[in-house]
C-alpha positions as CSV (number, residue, x, y, z in Angstrom):
1,X,0.0,0.0,0.0
2,X,2.9,2.4,0.6
3,X,3.6,2.5,-3.1
4,X,0.4,4.4,-3.6
5,X,1.9,7.3,-1.7
6,X,5.4,7.3,-3.2
7,X,7.0,9.2,-6.1
8,X,4.3,11.7,-7.1
9,X,5.2,14.4,-9.5
10,X,4.5,17.1,-6.9
11,X,4.7,16.7,-3.1
12,X,3.2,19.6,-1.1
13,X,4.0,19.8,2.6
14,X,1.4,21.8,4.4
15,X,-2.4,21.8,4.1
16,X,-3.3,25.4,4.7
17,X,-4.9,27.6,2.1
18,X,-1.6,28.1,0.2
19,X,-0.8,24.4,0.1
20,X,-4.3,23.2,-0.8
21,X,-4.6,25.8,-3.6
22,X,-1.3,24.9,-5.1
23,X,-1.9,21.1,-4.8
24,X,-5.3,21.5,-6.5
25,X,-3.7,23.6,-9.3
26,X,-0.9,21.2,-10.0
27,X,-3.3,18.2,-10.1
28,X,-5.5,20.2,-12.5
29,X,-2.6,20.3,-14.9
30,X,-2.3,16.6,-14.9
31,X,0.5,16.2,-12.4
32,X,0.2,13.4,-9.8
33,X,0.1,15.4,-6.5
34,X,0.3,14.4,-2.9
35,X,-0.5,16.7,0.0
36,X,1.0,16.0,3.4
37,X,-0.2,17.7,6.6
38,X,0.0,16.8,10.3
39,X,-3.7,17.1,10.7
40,X,-5.4,17.4,7.3
41,X,-8.9,17.3,8.7
42,X,-8.4,19.9,11.4
43,X,-10.5,23.0,11.1
44,X,-9.0,26.4,10.3
45,X,-9.6,28.9,13.1
46,X,-7.9,32.0,11.8
47,X,-9.7,35.0,10.3
48,X,-8.5,35.8,6.8
49,X,-8.9,39.3,5.4
50,X,-7.5,41.0,2.3
51,X,-8.2,43.8,-0.2
52,X,-11.0,42.6,-2.4
53,X,-9.0,43.4,-5.6
54,X,-6.3,41.1,-4.5
55,X,-8.5,38.0,-4.8
56,X,-8.4,35.8,-8.0
57,X,-11.3,36.4,-10.3
58,X,-12.4,32.7,-10.4
59,X,-12.8,32.4,-6.6
60,X,-16.5,31.5,-5.9
61,X,-18.5,34.4,-4.4
62,X,-19.6,32.1,-1.5
63,X,-16.0,32.2,-0.2
64,X,-16.3,35.9,0.7
65,X,-18.2,36.4,4.0
66,X,-18.3,40.1,4.0
67,X,-17.2,43.2,2.0
68,X,-16.8,46.6,3.5
69,X,-15.3,50.0,2.9
70,X,-12.1,50.5,4.7
71,X,-11.1,53.3,7.1
72,X,-8.2,53.9,9.4
73,X,-7.6,56.2,12.4
74,X,-4.1,57.4,13.2
75,X,-4.1,61.0,14.5
76,X,-7.1,61.6,12.3
77,X,-9.5,59.5,10.3
78,X,-8.8,58.3,6.8
79,X,-10.9,56.7,4.2
80,X,-8.8,54.1,2.4
81,X,-10.8,54.1,-0.8
82,X,-10.6,50.3,-1.4
83,X,-13.0,47.5,-0.6
84,X,-11.9,45.2,2.2
85,X,-13.0,41.5,2.1
86,X,-13.2,39.0,4.9
87,X,-13.2,35.4,3.8
88,X,-15.7,32.8,4.9
89,X,-13.1,30.3,6.2
90,X,-15.3,27.2,6.3
91,X,-16.5,28.0,2.8
92,X,-12.9,28.5,1.6
93,X,-11.9,25.2,3.1
94,X,-14.8,23.4,1.5
95,X,-14.0,24.9,-1.9
96,X,-10.4,23.9,-1.8
97,X,-11.2,20.4,-0.4
98,X,-13.6,20.0,-3.3
99,X,-10.9,20.9,-5.8
100,X,-8.5,18.5,-4.2
101,X,-11.0,15.6,-4.4
102,X,-12.1,16.5,-8.0
103,X,-8.5,16.7,-9.2
104,X,-7.5,13.4,-7.5
105,X,-5.0,14.8,-5.0
106,X,-3.7,12.2,-2.6
107,X,-4.1,13.7,0.9
108,X,-2.4,12.0,3.8
109,X,-1.5,12.7,7.4
110,X,2.1,13.1,8.3
111,X,4.5,15.6,9.9
112,X,7.5,16.6,7.9
113,X,10.5,16.4,10.2
114,X,13.3,17.3,7.8
115,X,14.5,17.6,4.2
116,X,17.7,15.7,3.4
117,X,19.2,13.7,0.6
118,X,16.4,14.7,-1.8
119,X,13.6,13.3,0.4
120,X,11.1,14.6,2.8
121,X,11.6,12.7,6.1
122,X,8.4,12.3,8.1
123,X,8.1,11.6,11.8
124,X,8.3,7.8,12.1
125,X,11.3,7.5,9.7
126,X,9.2,7.3,6.5
127,X,10.6,9.1,3.4
128,X,8.7,10.7,0.5
129,X,10.2,11.8,-2.8
130,X,8.8,13.7,-5.7
131,X,10.1,15.5,-8.8
132,X,9.0,18.8,-7.2
133,X,8.8,19.3,-3.4
134,X,6.9,22.3,-2.0
135,X,7.2,23.7,1.5
136,X,3.8,25.2,2.2
137,X,4.0,24.6,5.9
138,X,3.5,28.2,7.0
139,X,5.8,30.3,9.1
140,X,7.3,27.2,10.7
141,X,8.9,26.4,7.3
142,X,9.3,22.6,8.1
143,X,11.7,21.9,5.2
144,X,13.9,24.9,5.8
145,X,17.5,23.7,6.5
146,X,19.1,26.6,8.3
147,X,18.0,27.4,11.8
148,X,16.6,30.8,12.7
149,X,19.4,33.1,14.2
150,X,17.3,35.6,16.1
151,X,13.9,36.0,17.7
152,X,11.0,36.6,15.4
153,X,9.1,39.9,15.1
154,X,5.6,38.7,15.7
155,X,2.1,40.1,15.1
156,X,-0.1,39.2,18.1
157,X,-3.8,40.0,18.6
158,X,-6.6,39.1,21.0
159,X,-10.2,39.5,19.7
160,X,-13.8,38.9,20.5
161,X,-16.8,38.4,18.2
162,X,-19.9,40.5,18.9
163,X,-23.1,41.4,17.1
164,X,-22.8,44.4,14.7
165,X,-25.3,46.4,16.9
166,X,-22.9,46.0,19.9
167,X,-19.9,46.9,17.8
168,X,-21.6,50.0,16.2
169,X,-19.9,52.6,18.5
170,X,-16.6,51.6,16.8
171,X,-17.4,49.8,13.6
172,X,-20.5,50.9,11.7
173,X,-22.4,48.4,9.5
174,X,-20.8,48.1,6.1
175,X,-17.4,49.3,7.3
176,X,-14.1,47.8,8.2
177,X,-11.8,49.5,10.7
178,X,-8.4,48.6,9.4
179,X,-6.5,50.4,12.2
180,X,-7.5,52.6,15.1
181,X,-4.4,53.8,16.9
182,X,-6.2,55.9,19.5
183,X,-4.8,54.9,22.9
184,X,-8.3,54.3,24.3
185,X,-7.0,51.3,26.2
186,X,-5.4,53.8,28.6
187,X,-2.0,52.1,28.9
188,X,1.4,53.5,28.2
189,X,4.1,51.4,26.5
190,X,4.1,49.5,23.3
191,X,1.5,50.8,20.8
192,X,-1.5,48.7,19.8
193,X,-4.5,49.3,17.6
194,X,-8.0,48.1,17.2
195,X,-8.9,46.0,14.2
196,X,-12.6,45.7,13.6
197,X,-14.1,43.9,10.6
198,X,-17.5,42.3,9.7
199,X,-17.5,38.5,9.5
200,X,-20.9,38.2,7.8
201,X,-24.2,37.2,9.3
202,X,-24.3,40.3,11.5
203,X,-21.1,39.4,13.4
204,X,-18.1,41.7,13.9
205,X,-14.6,40.8,15.1
206,X,-13.0,43.4,17.4
207,X,-9.3,42.7,17.9
208,X,-6.6,44.5,19.9
209,X,-3.5,44.1,17.7
210,X,0.2,44.6,18.1
211,X,1.3,45.1,14.5
212,X,4.8,43.7,15.2
213,X,7.2,43.4,18.1
214,X,10.3,41.3,18.7
215,X,9.4,39.3,20.8
216,X,5.6,39.5,20.3
217,X,3.5,41.4,22.8
218,X,1.9,38.8,25.2
219,X,-1.8,37.9,24.7
220,X,-2.8,38.7,28.3
221,X,-1.7,42.3,27.7
222,X,-3.8,42.5,24.5
223,X,-6.9,41.0,26.2
224,X,-6.6,43.5,29.0
225,X,-6.3,46.4,26.6
226,X,-9.2,45.1,24.5
227,X,-11.5,45.0,27.5
228,X,-10.5,48.5,28.5
229,X,-10.9,49.9,25.0
230,X,-14.3,48.4,24.5
231,X,-15.5,49.6,28.0
232,X,-14.3,53.1,27.0
233,X,-16.8,53.0,24.1
234,X,-19.6,51.4,26.1
235,X,-19.2,48.0,24.6
236,X,-19.7,44.9,26.8
237,X,-19.3,41.6,25.0
238,X,-21.6,38.8,26.2
239,X,-20.0,36.2,28.4
240,X,-20.3,33.5,25.8
241,X,-18.8,35.6,23.0
242,X,-16.4,33.7,20.7
243,X,-12.8,34.8,21.0
244,X,-9.7,34.7,18.8
245,X,-6.0,34.7,19.6
246,X,-3.4,35.5,16.9
247,X,0.4,35.0,16.9
248,X,2.6,34.7,13.9
249,X,6.0,36.0,12.7
250,X,6.1,38.8,10.1
251,X,9.8,38.5,9.4
252,X,10.3,34.9,8.5
253,X,13.6,34.4,6.6
254,X,13.6,33.7,2.9
255,X,13.4,30.0,2.3
256,X,16.5,29.0,0.3
257,X,16.7,25.3,0.9
258,X,18.1,23.7,-2.3
259,X,15.7,21.4,-4.1
260,X,12.6,22.8,-2.4
261,X,10.1,25.4,-3.6
262,X,8.7,27.5,-0.7
263,X,5.1,28.8,-1.1
264,X,2.7,30.8,1.0
265,X,3.8,32.0,4.4
266,X,6.7,29.6,4.1
267,X,8.2,31.6,1.2
268,X,7.5,33.9,3.0
269,X,4.7,35.8,1.2
270,X,3.5,37.5,4.4
271,X,3.4,41.3,4.1
272,X,5.3,42.6,7.2
273,X,3.1,45.7,7.4
274,X,-0.3,43.9,7.3
275,X,0.3,40.2,7.9
276,X,-1.6,39.4,4.8
277,X,-0.6,36.4,2.6
278,X,-3.6,34.3,1.8
279,X,-4.9,36.3,-1.2
280,X,-1.4,36.5,-2.7
281,X,-1.1,32.7,-2.4
282,X,-4.5,32.1,-3.9
283,X,-3.7,34.4,-6.8
284,X,-0.2,32.9,-7.5
285,X,-1.1,29.2,-7.2
286,X,-2.2,28.8,-10.9
287,X,0.8,30.6,-12.3
288,X,3.2,28.5,-10.1
289,X,1.4,25.3,-11.2
290,X,1.8,26.4,-14.8
291,X,5.6,26.8,-14.3
292,X,5.9,23.4,-12.6
293,X,3.9,21.7,-15.4
294,X,6.0,23.4,-18.2
295,X,8.7,20.7,-18.0
296,X,10.7,18.6,-15.5
297,X,14.1,20.1,-16.3
298,X,13.6,23.6,-15.0
299,X,10.3,23.2,-13.1
300,X,11.7,24.3,-9.8
301,X,13.6,27.3,-11.1
302,X,10.6,28.4,-13.2
303,X,8.2,28.1,-10.2
304,X,10.6,30.0,-8.0
305,X,10.7,32.8,-10.5
306,X,6.9,33.1,-10.3
307,X,7.0,33.2,-6.5
308,X,9.9,35.7,-6.5
309,X,9.8,37.6,-9.8
310,X,12.3,40.2,-10.7
311,X,12.0,43.1,-8.3
312,X,10.2,41.2,-5.5
313,X,13.4,40.6,-3.5
314,X,14.2,44.4,-3.5
315,X,10.6,45.2,-2.5
316,X,10.8,42.6,0.2
317,X,13.9,44.3,1.5
318,X,12.2,47.7,1.5
319,X,9.3,46.4,3.5
320,X,11.6,44.8,6.0
321,X,13.4,48.1,6.5
322,X,10.0,49.7,7.2
323,X,9.2,46.9,9.7
324,X,12.5,47.6,11.5
325,X,11.7,51.3,11.6
326,X,8.4,50.6,13.4
327,X,10.2,48.2,15.8
328,X,12.6,51.0,16.8
329,X,10.1,53.8,16.8
330,X,9.1,55.3,20.2
331,X,5.5,54.4,21.0
332,X,4.3,58.0,21.0
333,X,5.5,58.4,17.4
334,X,3.8,55.4,15.8
335,X,0.4,57.0,15.3
336,X,2.2,60.0,13.7
337,X,4.0,57.7,11.3
338,X,0.7,56.1,10.2
339,X,-0.9,59.6,9.9
340,X,1.9,60.4,7.3
341,X,1.4,57.1,5.6
342,X,-2.4,57.3,5.3
343,X,-2.1,60.9,4.0
344,X,-0.2,59.6,1.0
345,X,-1.9,59.5,-2.4
346,X,-3.9,56.3,-2.9
347,X,-1.5,55.0,-5.6
348,X,1.4,55.1,-3.2
349,X,-0.5,53.4,-0.3
350,X,-1.8,50.7,-2.7
351,X,1.7,50.0,-4.2
352,X,3.2,49.6,-0.7
353,X,0.5,47.3,0.5
354,X,0.0,45.2,-2.7
355,X,2.8,45.8,-5.3
356,X,5.2,43.1,-4.2
357,X,7.4,43.3,-7.3
358,X,7.0,47.0,-8.1
359,X,10.4,48.4,-7.3
360,X,9.9,51.8,-9.0
361,X,6.5,52.3,-7.3
362,X,7.8,51.2,-3.9
363,X,10.7,53.6,-4.2
364,X,8.2,56.4,-5.2
365,X,6.2,55.6,-2.1
366,X,9.2,55.8,0.1
367,X,10.2,59.2,-1.4
368,X,6.7,60.5,-0.8
369,X,6.7,59.2,2.8
370,X,10.1,60.9,3.3
371,X,8.8,64.2,1.8
372,X,5.8,64.2,4.2
373,X,7.9,63.3,7.3
374,X,9.5,65.6,9.8
375,X,13.2,65.4,10.5
376,X,12.8,63.2,13.5
377,X,10.8,60.6,11.6
378,X,13.2,60.8,8.7
379,X,16.0,59.7,11.1
380,X,13.8,56.8,12.3
381,X,13.3,55.7,8.7
382,X,17.0,55.7,7.9
383,X,18.4,54.0,11.0
384,X,17.1,50.4,10.3
385,X,19.1,50.3,7.0
386,X,22.4,50.4,8.9
387,X,21.6,49.1,12.4
388,X,21.1,45.5,13.5
389,X,17.5,44.2,14.1
390,X,15.9,45.5,17.2
391,X,15.2,43.0,20.0
392,X,13.1,44.2,23.0
393,X,13.1,42.8,26.5
394,X,10.1,40.5,27.2
395,X,7.0,42.2,28.6
396,X,6.7,41.3,32.3
397,X,3.1,40.5,33.3
398,X,1.6,41.4,36.6
399,X,1.3,38.6,39.2
400,X,-2.3,37.9,38.2
401,X,-1.3,37.3,34.6
402,X,-4.2,39.5,33.3
């Protein structure tokens, strides 16, 4: 029976949205594809949001739970001018699972322990080989050979789901609050913002968010701040309200393991300023599958060129410099930075948030940001280009842990 699982054309390690989308796409092109995941039947519990225009055109409408006009609050309020979309996670999962079944993808349970000698080694000493091996295992990058050398900069968040009528003092129906940097939680220290988005069916997610910190801001701090912020606006979630906890790195290293194609958050495709990656992965999956299917001799190199097209590496570096600037910025200056960013023309903001290979557009955005910044902020923007990554001391929780 083990022969059924061996030697596919494509072996995808990781069964999240990126891995499932790519596995379905390669199988659609006639490639024998196996998908390996530690728990392939486990539900997805994260909330996935994106700009609506980022999504592929052939995604079924049922996969989108809600659409809303986006706004942000830094020192003042800004209308973003783009539609924000929140995905219906169970519907997305059902859609991708249906594609896997329809295309004949072999899905099996297994945890990738290492990549060595041209094979994926699973826990339990089993080996799997394929002409093309894909690491779509998320930020853990299970097939990455080199160990991480420093702590991750993490985005952390703590949220609660309430009825839209309860959320109305902060998030009006039909709107998405991308960022609210007002310090309504009443605490000094590391800056956090409120993220508030509709989930469909009259539900709204309200989430206290630390955009990035190295190491991540602890979840108990975020829960405490969320309660204080909501109370400030007269919002009391019901005792049985659903909650969400978020923690993931936004600065995962580039995956450069020879013989492996990294895809999704493992690549990494995560935008360090927003944490978004799912829409990018869904959009790229067919093109990556086309590159793999074009021929066995250069399949890996061709697919890698789709994931990291010319210019994407430079933009990635620009974005990482921006991340380091935020990590070094004094807390009181962060809202002012975003005030300057959100005041930029829409084309600049859109390019920075979406144009992952647009070097010229990204450079123009940075010039515009520089022109709108004061001398102190300009110094903050320059420093990360020449200084080592910032690592902060861990946050010490009070004795109660709340």
